[in-house]
PyMOL CGO cylinders between C-alpha atoms (Angstrom):
from pymol import cmd
from pymol.cgo import CYLINDER

trace = [
    CYLINDER, 21.94, 66.49, -28.56, 18.45, 66.98, -29.98, 0.3, 1, 1, 1, 1, 1, 1,
    CYLINDER, 18.45, 66.98, -29.98, 17.72, 69.56, -27.29, 0.3, 1, 1, 1, 1, 1, 1,
    CYLINDER, 17.72, 69.56, -27.29, 20.94, 71.41, -28.06, 0.3, 1, 1, 1, 1, 1, 1,
    CYLINDER, 20.94, 71.41, -28.06, 20.05, 71.49, -31.76, 0.3, 1, 1, 1, 1, 1, 1,
    CYLINDER, 20.05, 71.49, -31.76, 16.42, 72.36, -31.08, 0.3, 1, 1, 1, 1, 1, 1,
    CYLINDER, 16.42, 72.36, -31.08, 15.16, 69.42, -33.12, 0.3, 1, 1, 1, 1, 1, 1,
    CYLINDER, 15.16, 69.42, -33.12, 13.43, 66.08, -32.66, 0.3, 1, 1, 1, 1, 1, 1,
    CYLINDER, 13.43, 66.08, -32.66, 15.33, 63.01, -31.42, 0.3, 1, 1, 1, 1, 1, 1,
    CYLINDER, 15.33, 63.01, -31.42, 14.35, 61.14, -34.59, 0.3, 1, 1, 1, 1, 1, 1,
    CYLINDER, 14.35, 61.14, -34.59, 16.17, 63.71, -36.74, 0.3, 1, 1, 1, 1, 1, 1,
    CYLINDER, 16.17, 63.71, -36.74, 19.38, 63.19, -34.78, 0.3, 1, 1, 1, 1, 1, 1,
    CYLINDER, 19.38, 63.19, -34.78, 18.97, 59.41, -34.90, 0.3, 1, 1, 1, 1, 1, 1,
    CYLINDER, 18.97, 59.41, -34.90, 18.45, 59.46, -38.69, 0.3, 1, 1, 1, 1, 1, 1,
    CYLINDER, 18.45, 59.46, -38.69, 21.68, 61.41, -39.20, 0.3, 1, 1, 1, 1, 1, 1,
    CYLINDER, 21.68, 61.41, -39.20, 23.68, 59.17, -36.88, 0.3, 1, 1, 1, 1, 1, 1,
    CYLINDER, 23.68, 59.17, -36.88, 22.30, 56.01, -38.48, 0.3, 1, 1, 1, 1, 1, 1,
    CYLINDER, 22.30, 56.01, -38.48, 23.11, 57.21, -42.00, 0.3, 1, 1, 1, 1, 1, 1,
    CYLINDER, 23.11, 57.21, -42.00, 26.63, 58.27, -41.00, 0.3, 1, 1, 1, 1, 1, 1,
    CYLINDER, 26.63, 58.27, -41.00, 27.29, 55.03, -39.11, 0.3, 1, 1, 1, 1, 1, 1,
    CYLINDER, 27.29, 55.03, -39.11, 26.09, 52.86, -41.99, 0.3, 1, 1, 1, 1, 1, 1,
    CYLINDER, 26.09, 52.86, -41.99, 28.46, 54.66, -44.37, 0.3, 1, 1, 1, 1, 1, 1,
    CYLINDER, 28.46, 54.66, -44.37, 31.41, 54.26, -41.99, 0.3, 1, 1, 1, 1, 1, 1,
    CYLINDER, 31.41, 54.26, -41.99, 30.71, 50.59, -41.30, 0.3, 1, 1, 1, 1, 1, 1,
    CYLINDER, 30.71, 50.59, -41.30, 30.26, 49.89, -45.01, 0.3, 1, 1, 1, 1, 1, 1,
    CYLINDER, 30.26, 49.89, -45.01, 33.69, 51.35, -45.80, 0.3, 1, 1, 1, 1, 1, 1,
    CYLINDER, 33.69, 51.35, -45.80, 35.50, 49.52, -43.00, 0.3, 1, 1, 1, 1, 1, 1,
    CYLINDER, 35.50, 49.52, -43.00, 35.68, 45.97, -44.31, 0.3, 1, 1, 1, 1, 1, 1,
    CYLINDER, 35.68, 45.97, -44.31, 38.56, 45.08, -41.96, 0.3, 1, 1, 1, 1, 1, 1,
    CYLINDER, 38.56, 45.08, -41.96, 36.74, 45.76, -38.69, 0.3, 1, 1, 1, 1, 1, 1,
    CYLINDER, 36.74, 45.76, -38.69, 36.03, 42.06, -38.09, 0.3, 1, 1, 1, 1, 1, 1,
    CYLINDER, 36.03, 42.06, -38.09, 39.33, 40.63, -39.30, 0.3, 1, 1, 1, 1, 1, 1,
    CYLINDER, 39.33, 40.63, -39.30, 41.04, 40.76, -35.91, 0.3, 1, 1, 1, 1, 1, 1,
    CYLINDER, 41.04, 40.76, -35.91, 38.09, 40.25, -33.56, 0.3, 1, 1, 1, 1, 1, 1,
    CYLINDER, 38.09, 40.25, -33.56, 38.72, 37.62, -30.89, 0.3, 1, 1, 1, 1, 1, 1,
    CYLINDER, 38.72, 37.62, -30.89, 36.00, 38.46, -28.35, 0.3, 1, 1, 1, 1, 1, 1,
    CYLINDER, 36.00, 38.46, -28.35, 32.54, 39.92, -28.95, 0.3, 1, 1, 1, 1, 1, 1,
    CYLINDER, 32.54, 39.92, -28.95, 30.47, 41.65, -26.30, 0.3, 1, 1, 1, 1, 1, 1,
    CYLINDER, 30.47, 41.65, -26.30, 27.00, 43.14, -26.35, 0.3, 1, 1, 1, 1, 1, 1,
    CYLINDER, 27.00, 43.14, -26.35, 24.99, 45.51, -24.25, 0.3, 1, 1, 1, 1, 1, 1,
    CYLINDER, 24.99, 45.51, -24.25, 21.37, 46.54, -24.52, 0.3, 1, 1, 1, 1, 1, 1,
    CYLINDER, 21.37, 46.54, -24.52, 20.14, 50.08, -24.01, 0.3, 1, 1, 1, 1, 1, 1,
    CYLINDER, 20.14, 50.08, -24.01, 16.59, 51.12, -23.17, 0.3, 1, 1, 1, 1, 1, 1,
    CYLINDER, 16.59, 51.12, -23.17, 15.45, 54.36, -24.76, 0.3, 1, 1, 1, 1, 1, 1,
    CYLINDER, 15.45, 54.36, -24.76, 12.45, 56.30, -23.55, 0.3, 1, 1, 1, 1, 1, 1,
    CYLINDER, 12.45, 56.30, -23.55, 10.63, 57.72, -26.56, 0.3, 1, 1, 1, 1, 1, 1,
    CYLINDER, 10.63, 57.72, -26.56, 7.82, 59.83, -25.20, 0.3, 1, 1, 1, 1, 1, 1,
    CYLINDER, 7.82, 59.83, -25.20, 5.69, 59.42, -22.12, 0.3, 1, 1, 1, 1, 1, 1,
    CYLINDER, 5.69, 59.42, -22.12, 4.71, 55.74, -22.51, 0.3, 1, 1, 1, 1, 1, 1,
    CYLINDER, 4.71, 55.74, -22.51, 6.89, 54.32, -25.28, 0.3, 1, 1, 1, 1, 1, 1,
    CYLINDER, 6.89, 54.32, -25.28, 10.14, 52.44, -24.77, 0.3, 1, 1, 1, 1, 1, 1,
    CYLINDER, 10.14, 52.44, -24.77, 12.54, 51.22, -27.42, 0.3, 1, 1, 1, 1, 1, 1,
    CYLINDER, 12.54, 51.22, -27.42, 15.69, 49.11, -27.19, 0.3, 1, 1, 1, 1, 1, 1,
    CYLINDER, 15.69, 49.11, -27.19, 19.01, 48.91, -28.99, 0.3, 1, 1, 1, 1, 1, 1,
    CYLINDER, 19.01, 48.91, -28.99, 21.84, 46.39, -28.74, 0.3, 1, 1, 1, 1, 1, 1,
    CYLINDER, 21.84, 46.39, -28.74, 25.45, 47.43, -29.25, 0.3, 1, 1, 1, 1, 1, 1,
    CYLINDER, 25.45, 47.43, -29.25, 27.84, 44.69, -30.43, 0.3, 1, 1, 1, 1, 1, 1,
    CYLINDER, 27.84, 44.69, -30.43, 31.50, 45.37, -29.69, 0.3, 1, 1, 1, 1, 1, 1,
    CYLINDER, 31.50, 45.37, -29.69, 34.96, 43.99, -30.22, 0.3, 1, 1, 1, 1, 1, 1,
    CYLINDER, 34.96, 43.99, -30.22, 35.96, 43.66, -26.57, 0.3, 1, 1, 1, 1, 1, 1,
    CYLINDER, 35.96, 43.66, -26.57, 39.72, 43.41, -27.05, 0.3, 1, 1, 1, 1, 1, 1,
    CYLINDER, 39.72, 43.41, -27.05, 40.05, 46.34, -29.47, 0.3, 1, 1, 1, 1, 1, 1,
    CYLINDER, 40.05, 46.34, -29.47, 37.32, 48.53, -27.93, 0.3, 1, 1, 1, 1, 1, 1,
    CYLINDER, 37.32, 48.53, -27.93, 35.47, 49.02, -31.21, 0.3, 1, 1, 1, 1, 1, 1,
    CYLINDER, 35.47, 49.02, -31.21, 31.78, 49.05, -32.03, 0.3, 1, 1, 1, 1, 1, 1,
    CYLINDER, 31.78, 49.05, -32.03, 30.94, 46.41, -34.61, 0.3, 1, 1, 1, 1, 1, 1,
    CYLINDER, 30.94, 46.41, -34.61, 27.23, 47.15, -34.98, 0.3, 1, 1, 1, 1, 1, 1,
    CYLINDER, 27.23, 47.15, -34.98, 24.24, 48.77, -33.32, 0.3, 1, 1, 1, 1, 1, 1,
    CYLINDER, 24.24, 48.77, -33.32, 20.99, 46.83, -33.69, 0.3, 1, 1, 1, 1, 1, 1,
    CYLINDER, 20.99, 46.83, -33.69, 17.57, 48.47, -33.22, 0.3, 1, 1, 1, 1, 1, 1,
    CYLINDER, 17.57, 48.47, -33.22, 16.33, 45.57, -31.07, 0.3, 1, 1, 1, 1, 1, 1,
    CYLINDER, 16.33, 45.57, -31.07, 17.11, 43.39, -28.08, 0.3, 1, 1, 1, 1, 1, 1,
    CYLINDER, 17.11, 43.39, -28.08, 15.44, 40.31, -29.57, 0.3, 1, 1, 1, 1, 1, 1,
    CYLINDER, 15.44, 40.31, -29.57, 17.57, 37.15, -29.26, 0.3, 1, 1, 1, 1, 1, 1,
    CYLINDER, 17.57, 37.15, -29.26, 16.77, 36.14, -32.85, 0.3, 1, 1, 1, 1, 1, 1,
    CYLINDER, 16.77, 36.14, -32.85, 17.95, 39.48, -34.24, 0.3, 1, 1, 1, 1, 1, 1,
    CYLINDER, 17.95, 39.48, -34.24, 21.07, 39.70, -32.09, 0.3, 1, 1, 1, 1, 1, 1,
    CYLINDER, 21.07, 39.70, -32.09, 22.01, 36.08, -32.82, 0.3, 1, 1, 1, 1, 1, 1,
]
cmd.load_cgo(trace, "trace")
């Protein structure tokens, strides 16, 4: 997406993060019916020698994203 918009990846990430935080903040019912939680980590290559990770937490039964964490650390995900 950054390439299509001719901008830096960080610009796209900032917009997505801001938009997601607003949506998640408004949706106070997203956890009311959750019966199974899943998570998946994603490795992001940021430049030639830098890697970053994110963990997506999902409601497995209802196929909804609950949160996206900027880490794969057990302490943070827990």
